[in-house]
Residue, then its C-alpha position, 0 to 999 in steps of 0.5 A: m553531472t553535479p549532485s544538485r543536478s542529479i537530484w532534480t534530473r529524475p523528477l524532471l524526467g518523470v514530469v516529461g514522461l507524464i506530459v508525453l503520456f497525457g499529450a499522446w492520450e489527448a491526441s489519440i482522442r482528438l484524432g479519432w484513433v480511440p473512440s471518446g466513449l471508450l476513454p475520456a480525453p484528459s481535457s475533460l478530467g478537469p471539469a469533471w473533477l471540479e464538479e465533484v469537488r463542488s458537490g462535496a463528493w470528492i472530499q467525502a470519498i477521500r475521507d471515507s476511504l482514508t478511514h478504513y485505509v489507515m485502519g487496515l494498513v496499521i492493523g495488517s502491517v503491525l500484525g504481519m510485522l510482529t508475526g514475521l519477526l517472531c516466526g523468524t526468531v522462534p523456530l518452534l513458532d515457525g514450525l507450528l504456523s508453517g502449515v497455516v501460512r501455506v494454507l492461508r497465504p494463496i487466498p487473495g483479499l478479494a476472496w474474504v469479501p463474503f466473510a467480511i460482509l457476514w462478520f462485520g456487515l456493510d461498514t468500515a469494519g468490513a473494508t478494514f478487514v479486507i485491507a488488513i488481510s491484503v497487507f498482512w502477508i506482505n509485511f509478514y514475509a518481509a519481516y520473516g525474510a529479513v530475520q532469516a537473512i541476519d548473519p548468525d555471527l551477530y547473535e554470538v557477538a551479542a551473547s558475548f556482550g551479555h545480550g543472550g536472552f530472547l528479549a535482549r537479542l530481539r532488541t539489540v540484533v533482530i530489530p536493528a538488523s531486520a529494519p531495512g527489510v521490514l521497512a521495505g515491506l511496510r512501503t510495499g504495503l502502502g501501495q497494496a493497501w490502496m490497491s485493496v481499497v477498491a476490492a474492500e468497497l465493492f460491497g457498498v462501503p462508501g469511498i473512492g472505490a465505491r464512487m468509481m463503481q457508481a461512475s462506471s455503472l453510469l458510463a461516466t468514464d471521466l469520473v472513473v479516471v478522476y478517482m483513479l488519479t486521485m488514488a495515484l496522488l494519495y499513494a504518491l503522498t503517503d509514499t513520499a511521507f513514508m520515505l522521509v520517515r524511513k530516511r530518518l529511521l535508517g539514518w544510522q546506516g549512513 
């Protein structure tokens, strides 16, 4: 198989898989294998989506969710990445925070919702806080693990070239060597942030998750699926954009 063909093989297989999935889904509804009240037929999703677009609700929900998605993603990723890099580099800081990490790490983002309401109210800040908490630990452990995996010989080589100071080691060894692992954590955080959007909007903050909850309360399952697919599409777009940036940043790897 030529390289040009292999590049297109995986996307084409993905499209075929989606066609099979939606075809089987539609057939199961039409043949009565699955009651239409429990699961909407794919053919009903288009009209439901067009109605949402015409009403302006779809665009507004995306705009609202993107606001706290981006803010929570950036805050949680930056703080998690920096804390992980520092803990992996400074043993004293690692020891001081080890107990704190063990206590806070198992607590899911959803558990922080009551405190988000108390501290920030029913607005974007509360949703941003919940998303940031969910993303923080992914980036923390990705960065921490990447630093711990660095070959100790690299520090000796850097020191022999006059880069023995903390900032010099951070710039010449830690950041370049840990970059693949850090970026892997950032990519995982992109998806986790979208998964946290629904939890972050459970308490009434406008957005895709809130719109899904409203639709589910009215048993409008077609709208629920429309917004589920909307989140999947937004994740695919953000993930694709991130991979293009990642490829440029790690171009030195060849």
